[in-house]
Backbone atoms as SQL, in Angstrom:
CREATE TABLE atoms (id INTEGER PRIMARY KEY, chain TEXT, resi INTEGER, resn TEXT, atom TEXT, x REAL, y REAL, z REAL);
INSERT INTO atoms VALUES
  (1, 'A', 1, 'UNK', 'N', 46.161, -80.234, 75.938),
  (2, 'A', 1, 'UNK', 'CA', 44.941, -79.093, 75.911),
  (3, 'A', 1, 'UNK', 'C', 44.407, -79.211, 74.319),
  (4, 'A', 2, 'UNK', 'N', 43.440, -79.207, 74.390),
  (5, 'A', 2, 'UNK', 'CA', 42.507, -79.345, 73.282),
  (6, 'A', 2, 'UNK', 'C', 42.492, -77.720, 72.408),
  (7, 'A', 3, 'UNK', 'N', 42.424, -77.538, 71.209),
  (8, 'A', 3, 'UNK', 'CA', 42.113, -76.218, 70.345),
  (9, 'A', 3, 'UNK', 'C', 40.870, -76.557, 69.767),
  (10, 'A', 4, 'UNK', 'N', 39.838, -75.688, 70.270),
  (11, 'A', 4, 'UNK', 'CA', 38.648, -76.325, 69.836),
  (12, 'A', 4, 'UNK', 'C', 38.158, -74.599, 68.962),
  (13, 'A', 5, 'UNK', 'N', 37.037, -75.211, 67.748),
  (14, 'A', 5, 'UNK', 'CA', 36.560, -74.112, 67.289),
  (15, 'A', 5, 'UNK', 'C', 35.057, -74.373, 67.378),
  (16, 'A', 6, 'UNK', 'N', 33.999, -74.061, 67.406),
  (17, 'A', 6, 'UNK', 'CA', 32.681, -73.828, 67.140),
  (18, 'A', 6, 'UNK', 'C', 32.191, -73.094, 66.028),
  (19, 'A', 7, 'UNK', 'N', 31.724, -73.418, 64.777),
  (20, 'A', 7, 'UNK', 'CA', 31.346, -72.878, 63.854),
  (21, 'A', 7, 'UNK', 'C', 30.019, -73.015, 63.172),
  (22, 'A', 8, 'UNK', 'N', 29.569, -71.885, 63.422),
  (23, 'A', 8, 'UNK', 'CA', 28.069, -71.888, 62.578),
  (24, 'A', 8, 'UNK', 'C', 28.012, -71.223, 61.037),
  (25, 'A', 9, 'UNK', 'N', 26.923, -71.425, 60.517),
  (26, 'A', 9, 'UNK', 'CA', 27.019, -70.270, 59.173),
  (27, 'A', 9, 'UNK', 'C', 27.027, -68.711, 59.462),
  (28, 'A', 10, 'UNK', 'N', 26.522, -68.318, 60.606),
  (29, 'A', 10, 'UNK', 'CA', 26.731, -67.032, 60.926),
  (30, 'A', 10, 'UNK', 'C', 27.767, -66.541, 61.065),
  (31, 'A', 11, 'UNK', 'N', 28.797, -67.361, 62.237),
  (32, 'A', 11, 'UNK', 'CA', 29.905, -66.780, 62.647),
  (33, 'A', 11, 'UNK', 'C', 30.743, -67.993, 63.547),
  (34, 'A', 12, 'UNK', 'N', 32.008, -67.371, 64.174),
  (35, 'A', 12, 'UNK', 'CA', 32.670, -68.302, 64.781),
  (36, 'A', 12, 'UNK', 'C', 31.913, -68.026, 66.068),
  (37, 'A', 13, 'UNK', 'N', 31.328, -69.013, 67.063),
  (38, 'A', 13, 'UNK', 'CA', 31.041, -68.982, 68.107),
  (39, 'A', 13, 'UNK', 'C', 31.820, -69.334, 69.023),
  (40, 'A', 14, 'UNK', 'N', 32.850, -70.226, 68.712),
  (41, 'A', 14, 'UNK', 'CA', 33.858, -70.270, 70.511),
  (42, 'A', 14, 'UNK', 'C', 35.241, -70.536, 69.493),
  (43, 'A', 15, 'UNK', 'N', 36.259, -70.068, 70.060),
  (44, 'A', 15, 'UNK', 'CA', 37.859, -70.329, 69.452),
  (45, 'A', 15, 'UNK', 'C', 38.586, -70.234, 70.701),
  (46, 'A', 16, 'UNK', 'N', 39.131, -71.493, 71.093),
  (47, 'A', 16, 'UNK', 'CA', 40.059, -71.641, 72.011),
  (48, 'A', 16, 'UNK', 'C', 40.411, -72.723, 72.827),
  (49, 'A', 17, 'UNK', 'N', 41.143, -72.642, 73.895),
  (50, 'A', 17, 'UNK', 'CA', 41.531, -74.143, 74.517),
  (51, 'A', 17, 'UNK', 'C', 40.469, -74.490, 75.620),
  (52, 'A', 18, 'UNK', 'N', 40.547, -75.782, 75.530),
  (53, 'A', 18, 'UNK', 'CA', 39.428, -76.910, 76.764),
  (54, 'A', 18, 'UNK', 'C', 40.347, -77.927, 77.054),
  (55, 'A', 19, 'UNK', 'N', 40.041, -78.562, 78.049),
  (56, 'A', 19, 'UNK', 'CA', 40.564, -79.689, 78.549),
  (57, 'A', 19, 'UNK', 'C', 39.313, -80.898, 78.029),
  (58, 'A', 20, 'UNK', 'N', 38.374, -80.816, 77.950),
  (59, 'A', 20, 'UNK', 'CA', 37.459, -81.491, 77.280),
  (60, 'A', 20, 'UNK', 'C', 36.079, -81.124, 76.236),
  (61, 'A', 21, 'UNK', 'N', 35.759, -82.039, 75.676),
  (62, 'A', 21, 'UNK', 'CA', 34.705, -81.353, 74.546),
  (63, 'A', 21, 'UNK', 'C', 33.464, -82.663, 74.729),
  (64, 'A', 22, 'UNK', 'N', 32.491, -82.374, 75.195),
  (65, 'A', 22, 'UNK', 'CA', 31.124, -83.584, 75.046),
  (66, 'A', 22, 'UNK', 'C', 30.385, -83.049, 74.036),
  (67, 'A', 23, 'UNK', 'N', 29.732, -83.663, 73.306),
  (68, 'A', 23, 'UNK', 'CA', 29.147, -83.559, 71.915),
  (69, 'A', 23, 'UNK', 'C', 28.128, -84.273, 71.579),
  (70, 'A', 24, 'UNK', 'N', 26.874, -84.074, 70.831),
  (71, 'A', 24, 'UNK', 'CA', 25.363, -84.757, 71.008),
  (72, 'A', 24, 'UNK', 'C', 25.821, -85.369, 69.706),
  (73, 'A', 25, 'UNK', 'N', 26.565, -86.614, 69.184),
  (74, 'A', 25, 'UNK', 'CA', 26.796, -86.822, 68.071),
  (75, 'A', 25, 'UNK', 'C', 25.389, -87.652, 67.584),
  (76, 'A', 26, 'UNK', 'N', 25.020, -88.118, 66.278),
  (77, 'A', 26, 'UNK', 'CA', 23.620, -88.692, 66.129),
  (78, 'A', 26, 'UNK', 'C', 23.265, -89.716, 66.666),
  (79, 'A', 27, 'UNK', 'N', 24.193, -90.620, 67.514),
  (80, 'A', 27, 'UNK', 'CA', 24.015, -91.769, 68.188),
  (81, 'A', 27, 'UNK', 'C', 24.179, -91.595, 69.431),
  (82, 'A', 28, 'UNK', 'N', 24.370, -90.557, 69.825),
  (83, 'A', 28, 'UNK', 'CA', 24.330, -90.224, 71.516),
  (84, 'A', 28, 'UNK', 'C', 25.646, -89.552, 71.934),
  (85, 'A', 29, 'UNK', 'N', 25.664, -89.276, 73.045),
  (86, 'A', 29, 'UNK', 'CA', 27.028, -88.173, 73.373),
  (87, 'A', 29, 'UNK', 'C', 28.251, -88.887, 73.313),
  (88, 'A', 30, 'UNK', 'N', 29.088, -87.824, 73.150),
  (89, 'A', 30, 'UNK', 'CA', 30.382, -88.066, 72.649),
  (90, 'A', 30, 'UNK', 'C', 31.580, -87.823, 73.660),
  (91, 'A', 31, 'UNK', 'N', 32.490, -87.886, 74.026),
  (92, 'A', 31, 'UNK', 'CA', 33.324, -87.134, 74.706),
  (93, 'A', 31, 'UNK', 'C', 34.749, -87.301, 74.160),
  (94, 'A', 32, 'UNK', 'N', 35.630, -86.106, 74.341),
  (95, 'A', 32, 'UNK', 'CA', 36.678, -86.162, 73.541),
  (96, 'A', 32, 'UNK', 'C', 37.616, -85.330, 74.655),
  (97, 'A', 33, 'UNK', 'N', 38.956, -85.907, 74.893),
  (98, 'A', 33, 'UNK', 'CA', 39.872, -85.914, 75.679),
  (99, 'A', 33, 'UNK', 'C', 41.120, -85.303, 75.117),
  (100, 'A', 34, 'UNK', 'N', 42.236, -84.798, 75.206),
  (101, 'A', 34, 'UNK', 'CA', 43.467, -84.614, 74.847),
  (102, 'A', 34, 'UNK', 'C', 44.379, -86.246, 74.421),
  (103, 'A', 35, 'UNK', 'N', 44.509, -86.024, 73.331),
  (104, 'A', 35, 'UNK', 'CA', 45.224, -87.607, 72.705),
  (105, 'A', 35, 'UNK', 'C', 43.951, -88.460, 72.191),
  (106, 'A', 36, 'UNK', 'N', 42.639, -88.062, 71.655),
  (107, 'A', 36, 'UNK', 'CA', 42.033, -88.600, 70.903),
  (108, 'A', 36, 'UNK', 'C', 42.217, -89.047, 69.536),
  (109, 'A', 37, 'UNK', 'N', 41.983, -90.446, 69.261),
  (110, 'A', 37, 'UNK', 'CA', 42.091, -90.442, 67.833),
  (111, 'A', 37, 'UNK', 'C', 41.438, -89.848, 66.711),
  (112, 'A', 38, 'UNK', 'N', 42.185, -89.678, 65.718),
  (113, 'A', 38, 'UNK', 'CA', 41.310, -89.005, 64.799),
  (114, 'A', 38, 'UNK', 'C', 40.381, -89.540, 64.672),
  (115, 'A', 39, 'UNK', 'N', 39.042, -88.302, 64.134),
  (116, 'A', 39, 'UNK', 'CA', 37.878, -89.210, 63.943),
  (117, 'A', 39, 'UNK', 'C', 36.802, -87.833, 63.376),
  (118, 'A', 40, 'UNK', 'N', 35.837, -88.352, 62.572),
  (119, 'A', 40, 'UNK', 'CA', 34.847, -87.548, 62.248),
  (120, 'A', 40, 'UNK', 'C', 33.195, -87.756, 62.262),
  (121, 'A', 41, 'UNK', 'N', 32.657, -86.956, 62.694),
  (122, 'A', 41, 'UNK', 'CA', 31.487, -87.872, 62.790),
  (123, 'A', 41, 'UNK', 'C', 29.770, -86.621, 62.811),
  (124, 'A', 42, 'UNK', 'N', 28.814, -87.608, 62.685),
  (125, 'A', 42, 'UNK', 'CA', 27.574, -86.473, 62.526),
  (126, 'A', 42, 'UNK', 'C', 27.218, -85.664, 63.511),
  (127, 'A', 43, 'UNK', 'N', 26.842, -84.969, 63.715),
  (128, 'A', 43, 'UNK', 'CA', 26.007, -84.319, 64.787),
  (129, 'A', 43, 'UNK', 'C', 24.593, -84.304, 64.883),
  (130, 'A', 44, 'UNK', 'N', 23.751, -84.524, 66.311),
  (131, 'A', 44, 'UNK', 'CA', 22.661, -84.285, 66.087),
  (132, 'A', 44, 'UNK', 'C', 22.125, -83.004, 67.169),
  (133, 'A', 45, 'UNK', 'N', 21.130, -83.521, 67.574),
  (134, 'A', 45, 'UNK', 'CA', 20.473, -82.173, 68.251),
  (135, 'A', 45, 'UNK', 'C', 20.877, -82.305, 69.720),
  (136, 'A', 46, 'UNK', 'N', 21.615, -81.313, 70.673),
  (137, 'A', 46, 'UNK', 'CA', 21.594, -81.083, 71.906),
  (138, 'A', 46, 'UNK', 'C', 22.749, -80.098, 72.337),
  (139, 'A', 47, 'UNK', 'N', 23.307, -80.616, 73.407),
  (140, 'A', 47, 'UNK', 'CA', 23.916, -79.472, 74.042),
  (141, 'A', 47, 'UNK', 'C', 25.462, -80.171, 73.990),
  (142, 'A', 48, 'UNK', 'N', 26.254, -79.157, 73.160),
  (143, 'A', 48, 'UNK', 'CA', 27.584, -79.047, 73.078),
  (144, 'A', 48, 'UNK', 'C', 28.372, -78.481, 74.257),
  (145, 'A', 49, 'UNK', 'N', 29.047, -79.235, 75.229),
  (146, 'A', 49, 'UNK', 'CA', 30.023, -78.633, 76.541),
  (147, 'A', 49, 'UNK', 'C', 31.229, -78.480, 76.069),
  (148, 'A', 50, 'UNK', 'N', 31.970, -77.649, 75.657),
  (149, 'A', 50, 'UNK', 'CA', 33.315, -76.991, 76.194),
  (150, 'A', 50, 'UNK', 'C', 34.002, -76.895, 77.569),
  (151, 'A', 51, 'UNK', 'N', 34.500, -77.504, 78.372),
  (152, 'A', 51, 'UNK', 'CA', 35.053, -77.235, 79.455),
  (153, 'A', 51, 'UNK', 'C', 36.495, -77.277, 79.452),
  (154, 'A', 52, 'UNK', 'N', 36.874, -76.244, 80.758),
  (155, 'A', 52, 'UNK', 'CA', 38.183, -75.683, 81.156),
  (156, 'A', 52, 'UNK', 'C', 38.666, -74.972, 80.057),
  (157, 'A', 53, 'UNK', 'N', 40.416, -74.738, 80.194),
  (158, 'A', 53, 'UNK', 'CA', 40.713, -73.475, 79.240),
  (159, 'A', 53, 'UNK', 'C', 40.032, -72.306, 79.978),
  (160, 'A', 54, 'UNK', 'N', 39.197, -71.372, 79.251),
  (161, 'A', 54, 'UNK', 'CA', 38.754, -69.953, 79.656),
  (162, 'A', 54, 'UNK', 'C', 37.088, -70.502, 80.154),
  (163, 'A', 55, 'UNK', 'N', 37.225, -71.441, 80.711),
  (164, 'A', 55, 'UNK', 'CA', 35.952, -71.705, 81.611),
  (165, 'A', 55, 'UNK', 'C', 35.215, -72.575, 80.881),
  (166, 'A', 56, 'UNK', 'N', 33.612, -73.053, 81.253),
  (167, 'A', 56, 'UNK', 'CA', 32.902, -73.596, 80.558),
  (168, 'A', 56, 'UNK', 'C', 31.858, -73.293, 79.803),
  (169, 'A', 57, 'UNK', 'N', 31.557, -73.297, 78.635),
  (170, 'A', 57, 'UNK', 'CA', 30.694, -73.189, 77.465),
  (171, 'A', 57, 'UNK', 'C', 29.707, -74.201, 77.197),
  (172, 'A', 58, 'UNK', 'N', 28.599, -73.450, 76.994),
  (173, 'A', 58, 'UNK', 'CA', 27.662, -74.811, 76.243),
  (174, 'A', 58, 'UNK', 'C', 26.676, -73.792, 75.064),
  (175, 'A', 59, 'UNK', 'N', 26.691, -74.498, 74.458),
  (176, 'A', 59, 'UNK', 'CA', 25.981, -74.477, 73.123),
  (177, 'A', 59, 'UNK', 'C', 25.020, -75.445, 72.576),
  (178, 'A', 60, 'UNK', 'N', 23.699, -74.944, 72.251),
  (179, 'A', 60, 'UNK', 'CA', 22.399, -76.047, 71.983),
  (180, 'A', 60, 'UNK', 'C', 22.986, -76.026, 70.399),
  (181, 'A', 61, 'UNK', 'N', 22.906, -77.190, 69.948),
  (182, 'A', 61, 'UNK', 'CA', 23.192, -76.775, 68.473),
  (183, 'A', 61, 'UNK', 'C', 22.291, -78.112, 67.812),
  (184, 'A', 62, 'UNK', 'N', 22.389, -78.244, 66.557),
  (185, 'A', 62, 'UNK', 'CA', 21.448, -79.055, 65.696),
  (186, 'A', 62, 'UNK', 'C', 22.099, -79.310, 64.498),
  (187, 'A', 63, 'UNK', 'N', 22.603, -80.337, 64.298),
  (188, 'A', 63, 'UNK', 'CA', 23.359, -81.225, 63.008),
  (189, 'A', 63, 'UNK', 'C', 24.593, -80.588, 62.589),
  (190, 'A', 64, 'UNK', 'N', 25.298, -80.828, 61.577),
  (191, 'A', 64, 'UNK', 'CA', 26.692, -80.652, 61.514),
  (192, 'A', 64, 'UNK', 'C', 27.613, -81.988, 61.502),
  (193, 'A', 65, 'UNK', 'N', 28.720, -81.336, 61.777),
  (194, 'A', 65, 'UNK', 'CA', 29.823, -82.466, 61.985),
  (195, 'A', 65, 'UNK', 'C', 30.662, -81.840, 63.010),
  (196, 'A', 66, 'UNK', 'N', 31.612, -83.277, 63.806),
  (197, 'A', 66, 'UNK', 'CA', 32.575, -82.652, 64.393),
  (198, 'A', 66, 'UNK', 'C', 34.040, -83.366, 64.100),
  (199, 'A', 67, 'UNK', 'N', 34.795, -82.775, 63.703),
  (200, 'A', 67, 'UNK', 'CA', 36.307, -83.574, 63.234),
  (201, 'A', 67, 'UNK', 'C', 37.269, -83.021, 64.495),
  (202, 'A', 68, 'UNK', 'N', 38.121, -84.110, 64.780),
  (203, 'A', 68, 'UNK', 'CA', 39.055, -84.401, 65.854),
  (204, 'A', 68, 'UNK', 'C', 40.570, -84.780, 65.046),
  (205, 'A', 69, 'UNK', 'N', 41.833, -84.115, 65.062),
  (206, 'A', 69, 'UNK', 'CA', 42.983, -84.445, 64.469),
  (207, 'A', 69, 'UNK', 'C', 43.703, -83.659, 65.098),
  (208, 'A', 70, 'UNK', 'N', 44.991, -84.442, 65.825),
  (209, 'A', 70, 'UNK', 'CA', 46.025, -83.914, 66.491),
  (210, 'A', 70, 'UNK', 'C', 45.658, -82.741, 67.773),
  (211, 'A', 71, 'UNK', 'N', 44.661, -83.325, 68.536),
  (212, 'A', 71, 'UNK', 'CA', 44.190, -82.093, 69.779),
  (213, 'A', 71, 'UNK', 'C', 43.271, -81.126, 69.237),
  (214, 'A', 72, 'UNK', 'N', 42.929, -81.264, 68.065),
  (215, 'A', 72, 'UNK', 'CA', 42.242, -79.903, 67.251),
  (216, 'A', 72, 'UNK', 'C', 40.826, -80.833, 67.102),
  (217, 'A', 73, 'UNK', 'N', 39.767, -79.687, 67.842),
  (218, 'A', 73, 'UNK', 'CA', 38.592, -80.236, 67.827),
  (219, 'A', 73, 'UNK', 'C', 37.652, -79.294, 66.976),
  (220, 'A', 74, 'UNK', 'N', 37.105, -79.121, 65.681),
  (221, 'A', 74, 'UNK', 'CA', 36.442, -78.486, 64.962),
  (222, 'A', 74, 'UNK', 'C', 35.019, -79.072, 64.926),
  (223, 'A', 75, 'UNK', 'N', 34.015, -78.303, 65.359),
  (224, 'A', 75, 'UNK', 'CA', 32.439, -78.514, 65.114),
  (225, 'A', 75, 'UNK', 'C', 32.067, -77.389, 64.423),
  (226, 'A', 76, 'UNK', 'N', 31.480, -78.139, 63.211),
  (227, 'A', 76, 'UNK', 'CA', 30.674, -77.417, 62.585),
  (228, 'A', 76, 'UNK', 'C', 28.999, -77.555, 62.270),
  (229, 'A', 77, 'UNK', 'N', 28.335, -76.684, 62.662),
  (230, 'A', 77, 'UNK', 'CA', 27.291, -77.150, 63.448),
  (231, 'A', 77, 'UNK', 'C', 26.093, -76.269, 62.444),
  (232, 'A', 78, 'UNK', 'N', 24.865, -76.412, 61.830),
  (233, 'A', 78, 'UNK', 'CA', 23.794, -75.876, 61.047),
  (234, 'A', 78, 'UNK', 'C', 23.041, -75.092, 61.638),
  (235, 'A', 79, 'UNK', 'N', 22.982, -74.931, 62.971),
  (236, 'A', 79, 'UNK', 'CA', 22.706, -74.286, 64.025),
  (237, 'A', 79, 'UNK', 'C', 23.253, -74.257, 65.219),
  (238, 'A', 80, 'UNK', 'N', 23.269, -73.057, 65.854),
  (239, 'A', 80, 'UNK', 'CA', 23.817, -72.739, 66.928),
  (240, 'A', 80, 'UNK', 'C', 23.791, -71.678, 68.333),
  (241, 'A', 81, 'UNK', 'N', 23.403, -71.910, 69.121),
  (242, 'A', 81, 'UNK', 'CA', 23.138, -70.788, 70.289),
  (243, 'A', 81, 'UNK', 'C', 23.869, -70.887, 71.519),
  (244, 'A', 82, 'UNK', 'N', 24.775, -69.749, 71.662),
  (245, 'A', 82, 'UNK', 'CA', 25.055, -70.069, 73.180),
  (246, 'A', 82, 'UNK', 'C', 24.046, -69.869, 74.447),
  (247, 'A', 83, 'UNK', 'N', 24.135, -70.680, 75.359),
  (248, 'A', 83, 'UNK', 'CA', 23.132, -71.328, 76.541),
  (249, 'A', 83, 'UNK', 'C', 24.131, -70.113, 77.427);
C-alpha cells in the first residue's frame, strides 16, 4: 500500500492510502505502484489519479513536483482542485 499526500499552497488536499497513483509528469503520464524506485519529477498540467485505499480521488493539477520514497508518494503542486 502507498501512503499518499497531495499538497497545494492553500492546504493538504488528500492524505491517505492508495494502491496506485497516476500523475501528469512534465513529459507524459507517470504510474506508481507499491515498490516503485525512489524518484523525483517535475509535474505538468493534467489529472492526478489516486486509486484504491479509501476510494478513487481525482485532482486537476498544474505544476509542482512528485516524490517517491519507501512507498510514500508526496505531490506538491502549485495549483490543484478536486474533481
